[in-house]
Phi, psi and omega in degrees: 000128180281134178225161175269126176248150175262104188255132176281119184249355179193152176214158180200163180209166178209136176235136177301155185292322186289130176248131177248112182273169176298323178296324175298316181295327181297340177275348184256323181223169181283087180206181178207161177302316181298317182297315183291313182297317181299322186267337186229335186085356183279135177245333180201168175208159179262143183234129180298142179288162176301129181087351178270118187248174185304319181295330177297315179294315181297320182298314182293318177298320180296316179300319180291324178293319178296318178298318179298323181277351182071033183241160171265157180304323182293348178284345184274133177251349180214132174243125176240116184247114178272122179199149171249001182229067182292160176301315183225161173303316166207155006283176177302142177298332179300325181286332174295316177298317179304311182295319182288338173279348180085018179271128181243358179239175178077197185236149175217130180205159177268154175229131187242102173222026179054233186293339177273002188304317182293320177296316178297322180292320176296319178301317180293315178299319179299317179296318178298316183289315183295332180265003176083008180282341179212155176245325179221116181249140170258113183251122187235141167241122184215137183213145166237069184294340179300338183280346182241021178264145170270105187285006172254357180259101186291344181282341181241323187292341180278349191269326196252156176216179182248152178168178179208148174218152183213152173225152170259128180242123184240149174287125176226165180263131178236175181265358180081021179243171179291351178275349179298144167284150178113187181285120180272323178194152176216149185218128181232150182217157172214149174212098185291352178295342184261014185309314187291349181280337180202108185201173172250130187274042177201172179164157184305315184280323186278311186234345185073014179233168178286317180082181181230157178292133174232137187212140169260090191304316182294323180293318178299313180300318183300322182272334191301309186298318180295319181292318178299314180301320182305308185282335176286320176296327175297321178295321178294319179296321183290333186245343185079008178269174181215178179301330180296333182279343184291142169267322182216139173251115183242089184273166169301134185265080180257317188199127184296329179294321177293316180301312182295318181294321180293314180299318180296315181297327182268003180059040175264124183299138182306326182288350177266356186267125176270120183234122178232004184301330181295333183259331188249341192068194178272109179258023175053236186295345180273348194292318181292310179295331175295313180295320178300313183294323176301313183290331176287315183294326181271004172090001179292310180278123182236161180307136180077003173293147178263121185244139171248118175255140177209155178205157174218136183209184183305144181139306350287150169234150175200158183187168179220152173225125176254121183218153174256126188288000000 
């Protein structure tokens, strides 16, 4: 049976030039390289330059993804940009990227699901493509989390970094089997009861300020592994596949302890796990496409490989995407 699949045909990423190491942070707050690495696995993160905004990062990642796909900007009919740190309250940062790419048709909009944003955006792009609402989507995750950090709070400022990643997703014809290239299944969840465990204490309607990230780290860790497992097991049920079938597990890069614990619970071999948190920190919606692009560029991810993407973020939100490259 012929079906429409949403196939990733190109990817790209961008990291700001400035690198902030753990030793640099130790000069700013009461922390140390040993303390940060032991608890998170993070050794450094990239920080946007003064005047460098989310759309700047997103634009460069988008251009690289288009080049990777062998497409022109005008070939794109939909841009979905996942971010929790937009340039402005409105308009959507996606329309700034659209304009700077020279695209004057189609739709462009932001999607806000924090660290799960890229997974939610892929899920949305897949729905648009499968229902005929779009043929070629540019899906971007981009963040400048450094702008919403309290640099005196050592429990949060050591965790996050800035960056952007993007993929081109195109409608292709498949046979309706697990051998098809493209997104095989995706699953997303939200539970607003956990808002206070990870949130920003500001906003246009509530305080009229941007605010700062606030987090109950132990509570987030406690829920993360179970939630991640939930949506990945749903993907296995939907397809009849298992961890043994995966070529690569590309999780949200928040904390190496969470990544390792999730892989162990799901019986995913350590050598199948793509980990970049040590170099990028937690880049929220940008973390999965950044990690994906690293693994594509260094040759690990190859055509027809089976990839499991997953993320969990503030809200709580969480989700998975199972796709064949």
